[in-house]
DSSP file (Angstrom, degrees, kcal/mol; ACC not computed):
  #  RESIDUE AA STRUCTURE BP1 BP2  ACC     N-H-->O    O-->H-N    N-H-->O    O-->H-N    TCO  KAPPA ALPHA  PHI   PSI    X-CA   Y-CA   Z-CA
    1    1 A X     >        0   0    0      0, 0.0     4,-2.2     0, 0.0     5,-0.1   0.000 360.0 360.0 360.0-167.2    0.0    0.0    0.0
    2    2 A X  H  >  +     0   0    0      1,-0.2     4,-2.6     2,-0.2     5,-0.2   0.840 360.0  56.9 -64.5 -35.3    0.9    3.7    0.3
    3    3 A X  H  > S+     0   0    0      2,-0.2     4,-2.2     1,-0.2    -1,-0.2   0.944 109.4  45.9 -60.1 -47.2    2.8    3.1    3.6
    4    4 A X  H  >>S+     0   0    0      1,-0.2     4,-3.2     2,-0.2     5,-0.5   0.924 113.0  50.7 -60.7 -45.9    5.1    0.5    1.9
    5    5 A X  I  X>S+     0   0    0     -4,-2.2     4,-1.6     1,-0.2     5,-1.4   0.918 110.5  48.8 -60.8 -44.9    5.6    2.8   -1.1
    6    6 A X  I  <5S+     0   0    0     -4,-2.6     6,-3.0     3,-0.2     4,-0.3   0.902 119.6  38.1 -64.8 -38.9    6.6    5.8    1.1
    7    7 A X  I  X5S+     0   0    0     -4,-2.2     4,-0.6     4,-0.2     6,-0.2   0.947 126.6  30.7 -77.5 -49.8    9.0    3.7    3.0
    8    8 A X  I  <5S+     0   0    0     -4,-3.2    -3,-0.2    -5,-0.2    -2,-0.2   0.893 129.0  32.6 -81.1 -42.6   10.6    1.5    0.3
    9    9 A X  I  <<S+     0   0    0     -4,-1.6    -3,-0.2    -5,-0.5    -2,-0.1   0.866 133.0  26.3 -87.2 -37.3   10.4    3.7   -2.8
   10   10 A X  T  4<S-     0   0    0     -5,-1.4    -3,-0.2    -4,-0.3    -2,-0.1   0.524  96.7-124.9-106.4  -6.8   10.9    7.1   -1.3
   11   11 A X     <  +     0   0    0     -4,-0.6     2,-1.0    -6,-0.3    -4,-0.2   0.779  61.2 142.1  69.4  26.3   12.8    6.3    1.9
   12   12 A X    >   -     0   0    0     -6,-3.0     3,-1.4    -7,-0.2     4,-0.4  -0.559  31.0-172.4-100.3  68.6   10.3    8.0    4.2
   13   13 A X  T 3   +     0   0    0     -2,-1.0    -9,-0.0     1,-0.2   -10,-0.0  -0.383  68.1   4.6 -64.6 131.8   10.3    5.6    7.1
   14   14 A X  T 3> S+     0   0    0     -2,-0.1     4,-2.3   -11,-0.1    -1,-0.2   0.350  93.9 112.5  81.6  -8.4    7.7    6.4    9.7
   15   15 A X  H <>>S+     0   0    0     -3,-1.4     4,-2.3     2,-0.2     5,-2.3   0.856  71.8  57.8 -70.9 -30.1    6.0    9.2    7.7
   16   16 A X  I  4>S+     0   0    0     -4,-0.4     5,-3.4     3,-0.2     6,-0.4   0.981 117.4  30.5 -60.3 -57.1    2.8    7.2    7.2
   17   17 A X  I  45S+     0   0    0      1,-0.2     5,-0.3     3,-0.2    -2,-0.2   0.803 126.4  44.7 -76.1 -29.4    2.1    6.6   10.9
   18   18 A X  I  <5S+     0   0    0     -4,-2.3    -1,-0.2     3,-0.1    -2,-0.2   0.741 134.3   0.8 -88.5 -22.4    3.7    9.8   12.1
   19   19 A X  I  X5S+     0   0    0     -4,-2.3     4,-1.8    -5,-0.2    -3,-0.2   0.648 126.1  44.8-129.7 -56.0    2.3   12.4    9.6
   20   20 A X  I  ><S+     0   0    0     -5,-2.3     4,-2.2     2,-0.2     5,-0.2   0.945 112.5  45.6 -69.5 -51.4   -0.1   11.0    6.9
   21   21 A X  H  ><S+     0   0    0     -5,-3.4     4,-2.6     1,-0.2     5,-0.2   0.923 113.7  49.4 -63.0 -46.7   -2.4    8.8    8.9
   22   22 A X  H  > S+     0   0    0     -6,-0.4     4,-2.3    -5,-0.3    -1,-0.2   0.891 112.8  48.2 -59.5 -36.5   -2.9   11.3   11.7
   23   23 A X  H  X S+     0   0    0     -4,-1.8     4,-2.3     2,-0.2    -1,-0.2   0.861 110.7  50.8 -73.1 -30.2   -3.7   14.1    9.2
   24   24 A X  H  X S+     0   0    0     -4,-2.2     4,-2.4     2,-0.2    -2,-0.2   0.907 111.7  48.0 -66.9 -41.1   -6.1   11.8    7.3
   25   25 A X  H  X S+     0   0    0     -4,-2.6     4,-2.8     2,-0.2     5,-0.2   0.911 111.7  49.6 -64.5 -41.7   -7.9   11.0   10.6
   26   26 A X  H  X S+     0   0    0     -4,-2.3     4,-2.7    -5,-0.2     5,-0.2   0.931 110.9  49.8 -63.0 -44.3   -8.0   14.7   11.5
   27   27 A X  H  X S+     0   0    0     -4,-2.3     4,-2.2     2,-0.2    -2,-0.2   0.919 113.8  45.5 -60.1 -45.4   -9.5   15.6    8.0
   28   28 A X  H  X S+     0   0    0     -4,-2.4     4,-2.4     2,-0.2    -2,-0.2   0.927 113.9  48.1 -66.0 -44.1  -12.2   12.8    8.3
   29   29 A X  H  X S+     0   0    0     -4,-2.8     4,-2.5     1,-0.2    -2,-0.2   0.926 113.7  47.3 -62.5 -45.2  -13.1   13.8   11.9
   30   30 A X  H  X S+     0   0    0     -4,-2.7     4,-2.3    -5,-0.2    -1,-0.2   0.906 112.3  50.1 -62.9 -42.4  -13.3   17.5   11.0
   31   31 A X  H  X S+     0   0    0     -4,-2.2     4,-1.6    -5,-0.2    -1,-0.2   0.921 112.3  46.3 -67.2 -41.9  -15.4   16.8    8.0
   32   32 A X  H  X S+     0   0    0     -4,-2.4     4,-0.5     1,-0.2    -1,-0.2   0.879 111.6  51.7 -69.5 -36.7  -17.8   14.5    9.9
   33   33 A X  H >< S+     0   0    0     -4,-2.5     3,-0.8     1,-0.2     4,-0.3   0.888 107.1  54.6 -62.6 -39.8  -18.1   17.2   12.7
   34   34 A X  H 3< S+     0   0    0     -4,-2.3     3,-0.4     1,-0.2    -1,-0.2   0.889 116.7  36.6 -62.5 -38.1  -18.9   19.8   10.1
   35   35 A X  H >X S+     0   0    0     -4,-1.6     3,-1.9     1,-0.2     4,-1.2   0.419  83.9 106.0 -95.8   3.9  -21.8   17.7    8.7
   36   36 A X  T << S+     0   0    0     -3,-0.8    -1,-0.2    -4,-0.5    -2,-0.1   0.793  79.5  51.1 -61.2 -30.4  -23.1   16.2   12.0
   37   37 A X  T 34 S+     0   0    0     -3,-0.4    -1,-0.3    -4,-0.3    -2,-0.1   0.631 110.2  50.8 -78.0 -13.1  -26.2   18.5   12.1
   38   38 A X  T <4 S+     0   0    0     -3,-1.9     2,-0.4    -4,-0.1    -2,-0.2   0.674  92.8  84.6 -96.1 -21.0  -27.1   17.5    8.5
   39   39 A X  S  < S-     0   0    0     -4,-1.2     2,-0.4    -3,-0.1     0, 0.0  -0.716  77.1-133.6 -89.1 127.8  -26.9   13.8    9.0
   40   40 A X        -     0   0    0     -2,-0.4     2,-0.5     1,-0.0    -2,-0.1  -0.661  16.4-129.7 -84.6 131.4  -30.0   12.1   10.4
   41   41 A X        -     0   0    0     -2,-0.4     2,-0.5     5,-0.0     5,-0.1  -0.691  23.5-167.0 -80.6 124.7  -29.4    9.6   13.2
   42   42 A X    >   -     0   0    0     -2,-0.5     3,-0.9     3,-0.1     2,-0.0  -0.962  22.8-118.8-116.3 126.3  -31.2    6.3   12.5
   43   43 A X  T 3  S+     0   0    0     -2,-0.5     3,-0.1     1,-0.2     0, 0.0  -0.301  90.8   6.8 -64.6 143.4  -31.4    3.9   15.4
   44   44 A X  T 3  S+     0   0    0      1,-0.2     2,-0.3    55,-0.1    -1,-0.2   0.853 112.0  93.1  54.4  43.7  -29.8    0.5   14.9
   45   45 A X    <   -     0   0    0     -3,-0.9     2,-0.3    54,-0.1    -1,-0.2  -0.937  53.0-156.2-149.3 172.2  -28.1    1.4   11.6
   46   46 A X        -     0   0    0     -2,-0.3     2,-0.4    -3,-0.1    -3,-0.0  -0.936   9.4-139.2-145.0 166.5  -24.9    2.7   10.3
   47   47 A X        -     0   0    0     -2,-0.3     2,-0.5     2,-0.0    -2,-0.0  -0.988   9.3-141.5-132.9 145.1  -23.6    4.5    7.2
   48   48 A X        -     0   0    0     -2,-0.4    21,-2.1    22,-0.0     2,-0.4  -0.912  18.1-163.3-102.9 124.9  -20.5    4.0    5.2
   49   49 A X  E     -A   68   0A   0     -2,-0.5     2,-0.6    19,-0.2    19,-0.2  -0.898   7.9-148.8-110.5 140.7  -18.8    7.1    3.9
   50   50 A X  E     -A   67   0A   0     17,-3.0    17,-3.1    -2,-0.4     2,-0.6  -0.942  10.8-158.2-109.0 117.6  -16.2    7.1    1.2
   51   51 A X  E     -A   66   0A   0     -2,-0.6     2,-0.7    15,-0.2    15,-0.2  -0.852   3.6-156.8 -98.9 122.6  -13.6    9.9    1.4
   52   52 A X  E     +A   65   0A   0     13,-2.7    12,-3.2    -2,-0.6    13,-1.3  -0.891  25.2 174.0 -97.4 114.7  -11.8   10.8   -1.8
   53   53 A X  E     -A   63   0A   0     -2,-0.7     2,-0.4    10,-0.2    10,-0.2  -0.942  20.4-158.0-128.5 140.3   -8.6   12.4   -0.7
   54   54 A X  E     -A   62   0A   0      8,-2.4     8,-2.8    -2,-0.4     2,-0.5  -0.954  10.8-146.0-116.4 137.3   -5.5   13.6   -2.7
   55   55 A X  E     -A   61   0A   0     -2,-0.4     6,-0.2     6,-0.2     2,-0.1  -0.882  14.4-145.8-101.1 134.8   -2.1   14.0   -1.1
   56   56 A X    >   -     0   0    0      4,-2.2     3,-2.5    -2,-0.5    -1,-0.0  -0.211  41.0 -80.9 -88.5-173.8    0.1   16.8   -2.4
   57   57 A X  T 3  S+     0   0    0      1,-0.3    -1,-0.1     2,-0.1    -2,-0.0   0.632 133.7  51.3 -68.6 -11.0    4.0   16.7   -2.8
   58   58 A X  T 3  S-     0   0    0      2,-0.1    -1,-0.3     0, 0.0     3,-0.1   0.270 119.9-111.1-102.7   9.2    4.3   17.5    0.9
   59   59 A X    <   +     0   0    0     -3,-2.5     2,-0.4     1,-0.3    -2,-0.1   0.695  66.9 151.4  68.7  23.6    1.9   14.7    1.8
   60   60 A X        -     0   0    0      1,-0.0    -4,-2.2   -37,-0.0     2,-0.3  -0.722  44.9-124.6 -81.2 130.4   -0.7   17.2    2.9
   61   61 A X  E     -A   55   0A   0     -2,-0.4     2,-0.5    -6,-0.2    -6,-0.2  -0.585  22.3-165.7 -82.8 139.6   -4.2   15.7    2.4
   62   62 A X  E     -A   54   0A   0     -8,-2.8    -8,-2.4    -2,-0.3     2,-0.4  -0.987  19.4-131.3-123.3 122.1   -6.9   17.6    0.4
   63   63 A X  E     +A   53   0A   0     -2,-0.5   -10,-0.2   -10,-0.2     3,-0.1  -0.583  26.3 175.4 -72.9 124.7  -10.5   16.5    0.6
   64   64 A X  E     -     0   0A   0    -12,-3.2     2,-0.3     1,-0.4   -11,-0.2   0.834  61.4 -37.0 -95.0 -46.2  -12.0   16.1   -2.9
   65   65 A X  E     -A   52   0A   0    -13,-1.3   -13,-2.7     2,-0.0     2,-0.4  -0.978  45.3-127.2-168.0 166.7  -15.5   14.7   -1.9
   66   66 A X  E     -A   51   0A   0     -2,-0.3     2,-0.4   -15,-0.2   -15,-0.2  -0.998  24.2-156.0-124.8 128.5  -17.3   12.5    0.5
   67   67 A X  E     -A   50   0A   0    -17,-3.1   -17,-3.0    -2,-0.4     3,-0.5  -0.905  11.0-138.5-111.2 134.1  -19.6    9.8   -0.9
   68   68 A X  E    S-A   49   0A   0     -2,-0.4   -19,-0.2     1,-0.3   -21,-0.0  -0.729  91.3  -0.9 -80.1 133.1  -22.6    8.3    0.9
   69   69 A X  S    S-     0   0    0    -21,-2.1    -1,-0.3    -2,-0.4   -20,-0.1   0.957  93.8-144.9  49.8  65.6  -22.6    4.5    0.3
   70   70 A X        -     0   0    0     -3,-0.5     2,-0.4   -22,-0.3    -1,-0.1  -0.137  23.5 -90.1 -62.5 157.3  -19.5    4.4   -2.0
   71   71 A X        +     0   0    0      1,-0.1    -1,-0.1   -21,-0.0    -2,-0.0  -0.534  41.3 178.9 -69.2 120.6  -19.3    2.1   -4.9
   72   72 A X        +     0   0    0     -2,-0.4    -1,-0.1    -3,-0.1    15,-0.1   0.101  29.4 137.5-113.1  20.2  -17.8   -1.2   -3.8
   73   73 A X        -     0   0    0      1,-0.1     2,-1.8     2,-0.0     3,-0.2  -0.371  64.8-114.5 -63.7 148.0  -18.0   -3.1   -7.1
   74   74 A X        +     0   0    0      1,-0.2    -1,-0.1     6,-0.1     6,-0.1  -0.546  58.1 148.4 -84.8  73.5  -14.9   -5.1   -7.9
   75   75 A X        +     0   0    0     -2,-1.8     2,-0.3     1,-0.1    -1,-0.2   0.568  69.5  18.0 -88.0  -8.7  -13.9   -3.0  -11.0
   76   76 A X  S  > S-     0   0    0     -3,-0.2     4,-2.2     1,-0.1     5,-0.2  -0.961  82.7-107.8-152.1 166.0  -10.2   -3.6  -10.5
   77   77 A X  H  > S+     0   0    0     -2,-0.3     4,-2.1     2,-0.2     5,-0.1   0.874 119.7  48.6 -63.8 -38.7   -8.0   -6.1   -8.6
   78   78 A X  H  > S+     0   0    0      2,-0.2     4,-2.6     1,-0.2     5,-0.2   0.939 112.7  46.9 -67.9 -46.1   -7.0   -3.3   -6.0
   79   79 A X  H  > S+     0   0    0      1,-0.2     4,-2.6     2,-0.2    -2,-0.2   0.862 110.4  53.0 -65.6 -34.2  -10.6   -2.2   -5.5
   80   80 A X  H  X S+     0   0    0     -4,-2.2     4,-2.3     2,-0.2    -1,-0.2   0.927 111.1  46.9 -64.7 -45.0  -11.7   -5.8   -5.1
   81   81 A X  H  X S+     0   0    0     -4,-2.1     4,-1.9     2,-0.2    -2,-0.2   0.912 115.3  45.7 -63.2 -44.4   -9.1   -6.4   -2.4
   82   82 A X  H  X S+     0   0    0     -4,-2.6     4,-2.6     1,-0.2    -2,-0.2   0.911 113.3  49.6 -65.4 -43.2  -10.0   -3.1   -0.6
   83   83 A X  H  X S+     0   0    0     -4,-2.6     4,-2.6     2,-0.2     5,-0.2   0.891 109.8  49.7 -64.5 -42.6  -13.7   -3.8   -0.8
   84   84 A X  H  X S+     0   0    0     -4,-2.3     4,-2.2     2,-0.2    -1,-0.2   0.918 113.8  46.4 -64.4 -43.3  -13.4   -7.4    0.6
   85   85 A X  H  X S+     0   0    0     -4,-1.9     4,-2.7     2,-0.2     5,-0.2   0.911 113.8  48.4 -68.6 -40.4  -11.3   -6.2    3.5
   86   86 A X  H  X S+     0   0    0     -4,-2.6     4,-2.5     2,-0.2     5,-0.2   0.941 112.6  46.9 -62.3 -47.1  -13.6   -3.2    4.3
   87   87 A X  H  X S+     0   0    0     -4,-2.6     4,-2.4     2,-0.2    -1,-0.2   0.907 113.4  50.1 -65.3 -40.4  -16.8   -5.3    4.2
   88   88 A X  H  X S+     0   0    0     -4,-2.2     4,-2.4    -5,-0.2    -2,-0.2   0.958 113.9  43.7 -63.3 -49.2  -15.1   -8.0    6.4
   89   89 A X  H  X S+     0   0    0     -4,-2.7     4,-1.8     1,-0.2    -2,-0.2   0.850 114.1  50.7 -67.4 -33.2  -14.0   -5.4    9.0
   90   90 A X  H  X S+     0   0    0     -4,-2.5     4,-2.5    -5,-0.2     5,-0.3   0.905 110.2  50.1 -67.8 -41.8  -17.3   -3.6    8.9
   91   91 A X  H  X>S+     0   0    0     -4,-2.4     4,-3.2    -5,-0.2     5,-1.1   0.910 107.8  52.8 -63.2 -42.9  -19.1   -6.9    9.4
   92   92 A X  I  <>S+     0   0    0     -4,-2.4     5,-2.3     3,-0.2     6,-0.3   0.924 112.9  45.2 -58.9 -44.1  -16.9   -7.8   12.4
   93   93 A X  I  <>S+     0   0    0     -4,-1.8     5,-1.2     3,-0.2    -2,-0.2   0.909 122.7  34.1 -66.3 -42.0  -17.7   -4.5   14.0
   94   94 A X  I  <5S+     0   0    0     -4,-2.5     5,-0.5     3,-0.2    -2,-0.2   0.889 132.4  23.8 -84.4 -41.2  -21.4   -4.6   13.4
   95   95 A X  I  <5S+     0   0    0     -4,-3.2    -3,-0.2    -5,-0.3    -2,-0.1   0.929 128.5  36.5 -93.3 -52.8  -22.3   -8.3   13.7
   96   96 A X  I   <S+     0   0    0     -5,-1.1    -3,-0.2    -4,-0.2    -4,-0.1   0.911 133.7  25.6 -71.6 -42.4  -19.6   -9.8   15.8
   97   97 A X  I   <S-     0   0    0     -5,-2.3     4,-0.5    -6,-0.2    -3,-0.2   0.913 105.0-149.2 -87.5 -46.5  -19.1   -6.9   18.2
   98   98 A X     >< -     0   0    0     -5,-1.2     4,-2.1    -6,-0.3     3,-0.3   0.163  26.0 -91.2  92.8 149.7  -22.6   -5.5   17.8
   99   99 A X  H  > S+     0   0    0     -5,-0.5     4,-0.6     1,-0.2    -1,-0.1   0.704 123.0  59.6 -68.8 -19.3  -24.0   -2.0   18.0
  100  100 A X  H  4 S+     0   0    0      1,-0.1    -1,-0.2     2,-0.1     4,-0.2   0.878 113.6  34.7 -76.4 -37.7  -24.7   -2.5   21.6
  101  101 A X  H >4 S+     0   0    0     -4,-0.5     3,-1.7    -3,-0.3     4,-0.4   0.759  99.9  78.7 -86.1 -26.7  -21.0   -3.2   22.6
  102  102 A X  H >< S+     0   0    0     -4,-2.1     3,-1.8     1,-0.3    -1,-0.1   0.874  87.5  56.9 -54.8 -42.6  -19.3   -0.9   20.1
  103  103 A X  T 3< S+     0   0    0     -4,-0.6    -1,-0.3     1,-0.3    -2,-0.1   0.745 100.1  62.1 -63.7 -18.1  -20.0    2.3   22.1
  104  104 A X  T <  S+     0   0    0     -3,-1.7     2,-0.4    -4,-0.2    -1,-0.3   0.570  76.8 106.7 -82.2  -7.2  -18.2    0.7   25.0
  105  105 A X  S <  S-     0   0    0     -3,-1.8     2,-0.1    -4,-0.4    16,-0.1  -0.590  79.3-118.1 -73.5 126.0  -14.9    0.4   23.1
  106  106 A X        -     0   0    0     -2,-0.4     2,-0.1    14,-0.4    14,-0.1  -0.419  27.2-120.2 -64.6 131.5  -12.5    3.0   24.4
  107  107 A X        -     0   0    0     -2,-0.1    -1,-0.1     1,-0.1     3,-0.1  -0.476  15.2-159.0 -69.2 144.9  -11.5    5.6   21.8
  108  108 A X        -     0   0    0      1,-0.2     3,-0.2    -2,-0.1    -1,-0.1   0.385  39.2-127.2-102.7  -0.4   -7.8    5.8   21.0
  109  109 A X    >   -     0   0    0      1,-0.2     3,-1.6     2,-0.1    -1,-0.2  -0.024  37.9 -56.9  80.5 174.0   -8.0    9.2   19.6
  110  110 A X  T 3  S+     0   0    0      1,-0.3    -1,-0.2    -3,-0.1   -85,-0.2   0.776 135.9  46.9 -62.4 -28.3   -6.8   10.7   16.3
  111  111 A X  T 3  S+     0   0    0     -3,-0.2    -1,-0.3   -86,-0.1    -2,-0.1   0.291  83.9 123.8-101.2  10.5   -3.3    9.6   16.9
  112  112 A X    <   -     0   0    0     -3,-1.6     2,-0.1     1,-0.1    -3,-0.1  -0.404  57.0-129.5 -69.1 146.4   -4.1    6.1   18.0
  113  113 A X     >  -     0   0    0     -2,-0.1     4,-2.1     1,-0.1     5,-0.2  -0.485  23.2-108.7 -91.2 165.2   -2.5    3.2   16.1
  114  114 A X  H  > S+     0   0    0      1,-0.2     4,-2.4     2,-0.2     5,-0.2   0.869 121.4  55.8 -58.5 -36.3   -4.4    0.2   14.6
  115  115 A X  H  > S+     0   0    0      2,-0.2     4,-2.0     1,-0.2    -1,-0.2   0.880 107.1  49.0 -65.5 -38.0   -2.8   -1.9   17.4
  116  116 A X  H  > S+     0   0    0      2,-0.2     4,-2.2     1,-0.2    -1,-0.2   0.885 111.5  49.0 -64.6 -40.6   -4.2    0.4   20.0
  117  117 A X  H  X S+     0   0    0     -4,-2.1     4,-2.1     2,-0.2    -2,-0.2   0.888 110.2  50.4 -67.2 -39.2   -7.6    0.2   18.5
  118  118 A X  H  X S+     0   0    0     -4,-2.4     4,-2.7     2,-0.2    -2,-0.2   0.911 111.0  50.3 -63.7 -42.2   -7.5   -3.6   18.3
  119  119 A X  H  X S+     0   0    0     -4,-2.0     4,-1.6     2,-0.2    -2,-0.2   0.896 110.6  48.4 -64.5 -40.8   -6.5   -3.7   22.0
  120  120 A X  H  X S+     0   0    0     -4,-2.2     4,-0.7     1,-0.2   -14,-0.4   0.890 114.0  46.8 -68.4 -37.2   -9.4   -1.4   23.0
  121  121 A X  H >X S+     0   0    0     -4,-2.1     4,-3.4     1,-0.2     3,-0.7   0.893 109.2  54.4 -67.9 -40.4  -11.8   -3.6   20.9
  122  122 A X  H 3< S+     0   0    0     -4,-2.7     4,-0.4     1,-0.2    -2,-0.2   0.809  99.7  62.1 -63.5 -31.8  -10.3   -6.8   22.5
  123  123 A X  H 3< S+     0   0    0     -4,-1.6    -1,-0.2     2,-0.2    -2,-0.2   0.823 118.4  27.1 -65.0 -30.0  -11.0   -5.4   26.0
  124  124 A X  H << S+     0   0    0     -3,-0.7     2,-0.3    -4,-0.7    -2,-0.2   0.817 140.8  16.7 -98.5 -40.2  -14.7   -5.3   25.2
  125  125 A X    ><  +     0   0    0     -4,-3.4     3,-2.1    -5,-0.1     4,-0.3  -0.650  62.8 173.5-137.1  77.1  -15.1   -8.1   22.5
  126  126 A X  G >  S+     0   0    0     -4,-0.4     3,-1.0     1,-0.3    -1,-0.1   0.772  78.0  62.7 -63.5 -24.8  -12.1  -10.4   22.5
  127  127 A X  G 3  S+     0   0    0      1,-0.2    -1,-0.3     2,-0.1    -5,-0.1   0.619  96.3  60.2 -71.1 -10.8  -13.7  -12.8   20.1
  128  128 A X  G <         0   0    0     -3,-2.1    -1,-0.2     1,-0.2    -2,-0.2   0.483 360.0 360.0 -95.9  -3.4  -13.8  -10.1   17.4
  129  129 A X    <         0   0    0     -3,-1.0    -1,-0.2    -4,-0.3    -2,-0.1   0.438 360.0 360.0-103.4 360.0  -10.0   -9.5   17.2
């Protein structure tokens, strides 16, 4: 993925977790906060948003658009791989953990790592990790 490319091809070790990923999380959180009064809350449901983001030559993210219910058709090998992983992880969160337990998972914050998020999830639903 992009992390591998940044490290191996460009020699930018640690920049993905130290710079890019936190800025992507901040961008997504700010965008969702901006729209929170426009999105209707539906009980016992969830929505998947697709963020189209471009990184500039300094690896600064620019939001292009946000899609409600993004297209998950397997139109390329990369998209098929991403869509399968996304649907699997979303299913684990919604079905295996459940909407009743999910709010109990401690947030790790914008700078939390995937390992920290998995540990927080394991504390509430060890079978889901």
